[in-house]
N, C-alpha and C positions, 0 to 999 in steps of 0.2 A: 099658585101657578099649579094646574092638573098636573098629576104625574105621566108618563108617557107608559103606556104598559110594553114590555118585554117583544122585540120582533116586529117592533111597528120601524125605526130608522133603518134605512137600506143602505151599504157602502157609501153611495155616491152623494147622500144627502149627509152621510156625515160626513165625508170630504167636503162638502159645500161650506157647513160648519165649521168648519178647521178654517178653511180658506176667509170665513166671513170672519171668525174671531182674530185671525193675523191681522188682517186688514184693519180690525180696530185695534189691536195692542196698541200701548204706547211704545212698544219695543221690539224690534225682531233681527235675528242673523239671517241674510239671504247668502248662499250658496253660490260661488266664484268659476265660472268655467274660463278654461285656458283659451283664447284665439289666435292665431296667427293670418299673417297678410303675405299676399303674395308679392312677390319682386315690383310687381308693376302697381300692386296697391300702396306701397308704402308712402312714396313721396306725395300723394293726395289724400292723405288720412287726415282727418282733421285735426289740428294743432301740432303736426309734424315740428319738428323744428333741430331737432340732434345736437348733437356736438361735434366741436371743431379741433382741429391740431394743424397747427402749420410745419410744414415739411423745412427741416435743417439736417445742415451737412454733416456737422458735430453730433457726436453723443453724448445725451443728455447727462448729467452728474447722476440722477438719481440711477442708473441703470448699472443693476451691479455683473451682469454677465447676459452673456448673448449668442447664439451658434455661428460660428463661422459662416462666411460667406463667399461665392465665387464672386458677385459683381462688384465691379470697380466703383460706384458710386451710390451705395445705400443712403436713403434718406431716414431721419429720425424725426418723431413727433413726441407730443403730448395731448390728449384729449381731455378735455377739463381742467386746462394748464391752472395752478391756480387752488383749485379747490380739494377739499377733501378725497376726492371722488376721482383724483385725476388718473389716467393708463395709459404707460409709453406704449408706441412702436416702432415700429421699423418696416419700409416698404424697399424692395429691392425688384432686379430682372433676374428671372433663370435662364436668362439668354441674351450675353449683351448687346446693346440697342436694340432690341426687341420688345422695350417697354419695362412698365414697372406694373408686375402682376402678380407678385409675392407679398403678401402681409404676415407678420406675424404682430401681435397683441397682447400685450401684458392680462390677460382675461382672468388671472388669478392677484394681481395686484400686489407683485413679491417684487418688484424689481429684476426678476428674473425670464429671460425670454429663452432659454434652455428651456423651459418642458415648459410652453404654450404651442400647441398645432400652427403651420403654417399653412395658410387662407391662401388657394389660388383665386387668383382674380380673371373675370374677360377684361383685355384688353382690347380698346379700340381708339384711332384717331382721327379726330374732328377738326375739320379744314377753319381755320377762322382767322379771317384776316390781320384784325392787330395781336391775334398771337400763335403765328403759324405753327410752331414746336409744340403746342398740347397735347399731351396725352389724360384719356383718361379710363378710368379700371374700376370694374363694379367687381365688389366680393362679396359674395353668396354661399350659402347661410355664414354668418359669423356667430356662434353657439357660447353661452354665459358659460363660464367655467363650473366644474361640478358641485362648490361651494356655494355659486350663486343657483341653483335648480329649484324650485318650488316644488317643492315633491318629486314625483314625477316628473311635472312638466320645465322644459328646457327653453327659455326663451331665447331668440333668434333675433342677430342686427346686420342690417344690412349694410356695407360701407362703399363709399364714392371717393375716387381719388383723382384728383386733376393734379398733373405735375406740369409747370408751365413753362421751367427752364432748366437746364441742367446746370448754367453759368453759377457757380459759386463764390469765384474770384473777390466776389464784392464782400466778403466775409459774414458773420452769421448773423448778420440783419437783411439779407438780401432775399427776396420772398421768392421761393423754389415753388410752391404752388398748398394745396389741402388734403386732408383727409379730412371726412364727414361719413358722422354714423347716424345710423339715420335705427329706431325700433321697431321693427316689425311683429308686435303682441302685441297684445292686451288682457285685461280679464273684466269677465261681462257677468251679470247680472240683471233680473229683472225682481225691481223693487214694488212693492204693494203695502202702501202704508195708510190707513184714512181714506179708503175706497178711492186711491188714486195707484192704478200701477204704471211704470215707468221703468223702460231699459235702460242703463245703467254701464257705463266703463270705466276704470280705469289703468291709464296710459303714462307709459316713459316718455314723456317728452322731449326731455335734455338727454334720453341715451346715457342712464347712470346706470343701466345695467340693474336694476330693482326698481319696487315700488312701495310707496311711504313716503315720499320727500314732499315736502310741502312749500310752498315760495314762501321762502322769510329773505325780508329787510336787509340788505345789506350795508350797513351804516359807514363802512368806508368808504361808500360809491353814492351817500345821500338817498336820496328816493330812485335806488336800483334794488330790484329783488333778482334773488338767487333764482333760478329756473327750477321750477320743482315738477311736479305731475298734474296732470289733467282728468278733470271729470267732464265726463260727455255724458248727455243725456240724449236717447230718440224722442225728440218732441211730437212729431208727424206722427209715431206709431207707423212708420217702414218697414221696422225690422232692422234698418241697418244705422249707421252712425255717418251723417253726414257734413260738409260744410256748409254754413248757412251766413249769406252775406250781412244780416243785421245784427249774427251771434246770438248767445242766449242759451247755445246748446253746449257751451264749451266753460269750464270753470276750474279757478284752480284750485285744486285738490287740499283740504282742508278738514277741520272738525267742523264746519257750519257749510250745510250745504240745503238748497231750496226746491221742493218739490211745490211747483206752481207757486202760491202764495205762502205757503206754508213753510218755514224752516225746520230743520232738522238736522241731530249730531250724527255725524258717520266716522265708522272707524273700520280700518280692516285688521284682520285677524292677524297676529303674530305669525303666524302659518302661512297668511296668505290663501287661504282659502276660503272665506266669508266674509261679507260686509257687514259692520251693527250698525243698526238703522234705529234712533229714538228718536221722539221728540225733544225740539230743542226748550230749554224751561230757563236757559241764563236769559243775561240782559243783552238788548240790543242794540245798535248804534243808533242814534237821530239825528236826520239832518236839516237845517233848514233851511230855504233858500228866500232872499229876498228879493225884490224887485226896489229900482232906485226909479 
């Protein structure tokens, strides 16, 4: 190979060569960007699922402490109940009979509601013939606890409360309503490997207030998977993530991901600031289909 005289390469040529080398490398790290959704975009984002908590009149046993309330009938609940990432909450009225418009949620998950902020909601009543007394409240924004921030990034969530009855005379099992929590943020990057360029995102599908959760088989429930995060791809290069009826642009977050027909190993950095991608060198499953 001939030597190249000093001064021949210009900066843009060096940059082009660096990009080409990155694209052909067997492994690379790609910086992640923090993105937020507007309230009206949250429920239409691809893969949106969220977490649920049933309203109950009784105080949860795991609730250690709470501030006083002037509300005659506050309701309680637990998001992701039964999981290691469960989260207590209380809803109440700021004014008697005006509707449930205040939310206290145990964001730091210490069982104490006295050190969590009160989120004020926008209350509205929707006429429903089958449930004429239903009340709906939107809580926005709900920030994560300081200890769950990603550096200077503070993920936010949207809460939707539905109260269908105040009649709790039938005991603890009576259906009162639900609080649903939706994720309003994601991390995004552009992956360039082996000549392929693809915009990707990692999304907290189950509103677990963090990223890196894989879908895991729940042996207690047979073929049931505990909800993890989504790995999204912009397949058509529109610059945004969209719902596709045929699927293919959403997959369960985990170490094995495909870009086109090529498998890759992916991993989030511990500080969630970058995504590591390398060619998959391990074994892959084989499926044989027989027609009778």
